[in-house]
N, C-alpha and C positions, 0 to 999 in steps of 0.2 A: 418293022425295025429289023436291022440286020442281026444275025446271030452273034451272041456274045459268049466268049469263052471264060474259063476260070471258075473259081469257087467263091460262093457268097455265103456268109453266115448271118442268120436273122434271129434276133432274140425275140421271145414272145411270139413264136411262129405257129402256135397250135390253133389259133382262131382269129377271127376278125381281120383287121388290116394286115397283121403279120402273116397270116395264112395266105392271104391273097398276094402279098409281096413274094412269098416263096413260090407260089404258082406262076406268077408272071415272070419272075427271074428264070424259073425252070423252063418255061416255054421259049424264052430267048436263047436257051442252050446252055445255061450255067448249071454247074453242079451246086446244089443247095444243101447247106447244113441247117436244118430246122431245129431250133433249140426251144425248150420250154421247161418250166419248173415241174409241171404235172406230167409225169412219165407216161401214164396211160393215155392222156389226151394228146401228148406229143407223138406217141407211137401211132395212134389212130389217125391223126392228121397226116403223118408221113405216109402211112399205108394208102390213104385216099389219094394223095398226090402221085404216088408211085403207080397206082392203078390207072392214072391218066398218062402214063408213059414218061414221067418226069424223073430226073436223076436227083432224088432227095434222100437224105440220110438224117436220122434223128440223133441229136446229142442232148442229153439232160443238162440243164443249166438253170440255176437259181441266181439271178443277177444280184440279189441282195446278200449273197453268201460268198465271201472271199474264197472259202474252201472249195465251193462248187466251181467258181471261175478258174481257180488254180488247177483243179482236176480236169476241166475241159481243155485248158491250154496244154497241159501235159499230154493228154490223149492226142491232140492235134499235132504236137511236136513229134511224138513217137511215130505218127503216121507220115510225117514229112509234108503235111498239108500247108500250103500257102494260100492266103486269102486275097482275092481281087476286090472283094467288097465286104464291108461290115455294116449291117443295118441294126442300129440300136433302137428297136421298136418296143421292147417290153415297157409297160407302164401301167400305173394304177391310179384310180381316183377313189377316195374314201368319203363316206358320209361324216359330217361333223367337223369340228375344228378344235383341236387341243394339241398338246405337245406330242402325245402318242401318234396322232394322225400325221402331224408334221414330220416326225421322225420316220415313220413307216413310208410315207409318200416320197420323201427325199431319198430314202434308202434304195428305192427301186428307180424312180424317174431320173434322179441326178447321179447319186453315187454309184448306182448299178451301171449306168452307161459309162461313167468315168472309169470305173475299175475294170470293166470288160475291155474297154478301148486300151487302157494302159497295158494290160496283160497280153492282148492280142497284137499290139503294135509290132513286135518282132516278127510276126508271121505275115504281115502285110506285104504284098508285092509292091514294087515300084510302080507309081501311077495308080495305086489302089484308091478306092473311094470309101469314105466313112460317112454314113448318113445318120443324123440324129432326128428321130421322129419327134417333133416338137408340137407346138400348138399356138394358135393366135393368142392364147392366154399368156404366152411368154413375151408378147410385144411390150416395149418400153412405155408406150403411150399411156398416160394416166398414172404412172408410177411416181411416188413422191420424189422430189429433187434430192433428198438425203440419200435414199437407196439407189436412185438412178446414177448418181455420181460415183457410187462405189461399185456398180455392176456394169457400167457402160464404157468399156469392159474393165474388169479388174486387171491389175498389173501381172498377176500370175495365177496358176492353178492353186497354189497354196493360199493366196489371198482370197480366192473365190471360195475355197473349202471353208476357210475361217468365217467368211461372211455368212454362208449358209448355215453353218453350225450355230452362229450367233442368232440366226432367225429362230431356230429350234429353242435355244435358251430363252429368247425373248418371249416366245409363246408360252413356255413353261413358267416364266416369271410374270406373265400378264402385262408385259410392257411393249408388245409388238407394235401396237397401234401408235404409241407415243414415239417409237423409233422410226415410224414411217413405213412399216411393212404392210402389205395388203393382207386381208384376213382370209387367205386361201393358200393352203399348202401346195395345191396342184399348180397354181400360178407361179409361186416362188420356185418350184422344182423346174418348171419350163423356162423361167427367166435364167436360172442357173445353167440349164442345158444350152440355151442360146449363147450365153457368155462363154461357156466351155467350147462351143463350136468355133467361136472367133479366136480364142486362144490357141486351140489346136491347129487351126488353119495356118496361123503364123508360124507356130513351132515346127510343123511338119512340112512346110514349104520346101526345105532343102531335100526332102525325100520324095518330092513330087506327089505327095498324097493329097487328094482332094477331100476336104471336110466341109460338109454343108448340113444345114438344118432344114427340115421340111414341115410345113403345116398341112396335114392332109384334109383339113376342113372337118365339118361336123358329119360324121359317117354313121350309117346304120349298122352298129355293132352292139354287143352286149353292153359296152361302156357308153356308146353314143345314144342308144335307145332307138326305138322303132320310128320315132318322128323325125329323125335326122334326114336332111334332104339329099345326102350323097350316098351312093352305093360303095361297097368295099372296093370295087374295081376302080372307081373314080378316086377314092382315097389312096389307093396304092400307086396310082399312076406316077405321080411326081416323085415318090420315094424310089420307085424302080428307075425312073429317069436319072435321078441323082446317083444311084448305085451303079449306073452304066455309062457315066459321062466319059467322053473322049479325054485323052491325056491333057489337052489344053483347055479343058472345061473349067468352069468357075469354082472357086474355093472361098470359104468364109462367108457364104451367102445364106439367106433365109428365103425359102421359096414356097409358093403356093401356085398350083396350076401351071407349073414349070416357069413361072415368072418370079423375079425377085420382088420381095415385099420389105417394107421398113422393119428394122429391129424394134 
């Protein structure tokens, strides 16, 4: 692939798929801002990539903290940094299923990506790319008609936020199943992320920003486990592709193996 210029910011870049995305973007010639909540792990990952000759800088970021997001944005603004690509990769999966799990999962996987994107939008270059690292768990197939009608897609970000907050409330009240919700906070978080992708793609079209979601597949990471069939290199490939699309590239799509897949 030809060299790519500009600065890319990757959330959750200290390990797994995020680390490999940073590596591949750096090898393409981009300056990479590797962000992570764990400062020691982020600094260590950055040092490893720099030892490979890559232009990588560490920026602390907890996507579940609005204060942390604001502090990052302020630092970048003071440095006059503009972003050619934003990769919302940070994500968690938790054991069990209750209101606490639902709230914590959505705080990172959905609200974190939304808040990071909202704050960094003023720093995005024209023709910039925004990539949401999603999952096949976020596909609409098998979703109850009641929820599908409300999320496919919602009318606005405000409506989407209200819908996902109602999920947390329904889990807390023990009525999520009766309301048609799946019993998986991770799945709901990725359904929300996919809906947000489609909303943003339409809203940001006048700015020529490309917004796409990517399913990396089941990847051998700490989250995916040792039995997963795909390597981190394979998992990162389509994310990097979406983060370096040409100006006339697709927007508002859901991709796996660089091919569009159904929502």
